[in-house]
C-alpha positions as CSV (number, residue, x, y, z in Angstrom):
1,M,-43.6,-44.9,-17.6
2,I,-44.7,-48.0,-15.7
3,V,-41.1,-48.9,-15.0
4,I,-40.5,-45.4,-13.6
5,C,-43.6,-45.6,-11.4
6,A,-42.6,-49.0,-10.1
7,A,-39.1,-47.8,-9.3
8,V,-40.5,-44.7,-7.4
9,A,-42.9,-46.9,-5.5
10,S,-40.3,-49.5,-4.5
11,R,-37.4,-47.1,-3.7
12,E,-38.9,-44.3,-1.8
13,S,-35.4,-43.1,-0.7
14,V,-34.4,-42.4,-4.3
15,K,-35.5,-38.9,-5.4
16,F,-35.7,-39.0,-9.2
17,W,-36.6,-35.4,-9.7
18,E,-34.6,-33.8,-6.9
19,L,-31.7,-32.5,-9.0
20,D,-32.0,-29.8,-11.7
21,D,-31.8,-31.1,-15.3
22,T,-31.6,-34.7,-14.1
23,Y,-34.1,-37.3,-15.2
24,P,-34.6,-41.1,-14.9
25,M,-33.6,-43.1,-18.0
26,V,-34.9,-46.7,-18.5
27,A,-32.7,-49.3,-20.1
28,R,-33.6,-52.9,-20.7
29,V,-31.2,-55.5,-19.1
30,E,-30.5,-58.6,-21.0
31,G,-31.5,-61.9,-19.4
32,A,-34.0,-64.7,-19.4
33,E,-36.8,-62.5,-18.0
34,P,-37.5,-58.9,-19.1
35,R,-35.9,-56.5,-16.6
36,Y,-35.2,-52.8,-16.7
37,Q,-32.6,-50.6,-15.0
38,V,-33.4,-47.0,-14.1
39,D,-30.4,-44.6,-14.0
40,L,-30.4,-40.9,-13.4
41,V,-29.1,-38.9,-16.3
42,K,-28.0,-35.3,-16.3
43,T,-29.0,-33.5,-19.5
44,I,-26.6,-31.2,-21.2
45,L,-28.1,-28.4,-23.4
46,P,-26.3,-27.6,-26.6
47,A,-24.5,-24.3,-26.9
48,E,-26.5,-21.5,-28.3
49,P,-25.7,-20.8,-31.9
50,P,-24.1,-17.4,-32.7
51,I,-26.5,-14.6,-33.7
52,T,-26.0,-13.5,-37.3
53,P,-26.4,-9.8,-37.9
54,V,-29.3,-8.9,-40.2
55,R,-28.4,-7.2,-43.4
56,M,-30.8,-4.5,-44.6
57,E,-30.9,-2.3,-47.7
58,E,-30.5,1.4,-47.0
59,E,-34.0,2.2,-48.1
60,R,-35.4,-0.3,-45.6
61,K,-33.2,1.1,-42.8
62,R,-34.6,4.6,-43.5
63,L,-38.1,3.4,-43.5
64,C,-37.6,1.5,-40.2
65,A,-36.0,4.6,-38.6
66,S,-38.8,6.8,-39.8
67,C,-41.4,4.4,-38.4
68,A,-39.6,4.1,-35.1
69,A,-39.6,7.9,-34.7
70,R,-43.4,8.1,-35.1
71,T,-46.0,6.8,-32.7
72,M,-47.9,5.0,-35.5
73,P,-47.1,1.4,-36.4
74,C,-45.0,1.1,-39.6
75,G,-46.9,0.9,-42.8
76,E,-49.8,3.2,-41.8
């Protein structure tokens, strides 16, 4: 977090949060002194999994249909 704050303070022209789904990522740079590099990375969401249909027994289907036709909650 300190690295990000320092980068924001030293590079006012860089807008880290201006683009949607793009975030700063900090990586350590090898060398004699500890240094860090800040790059902007665009996130990619995984595809949504397919929806599997629910299998219900016939008796349960009749009960649900019966409850949906009434104004009372099911089970009362």
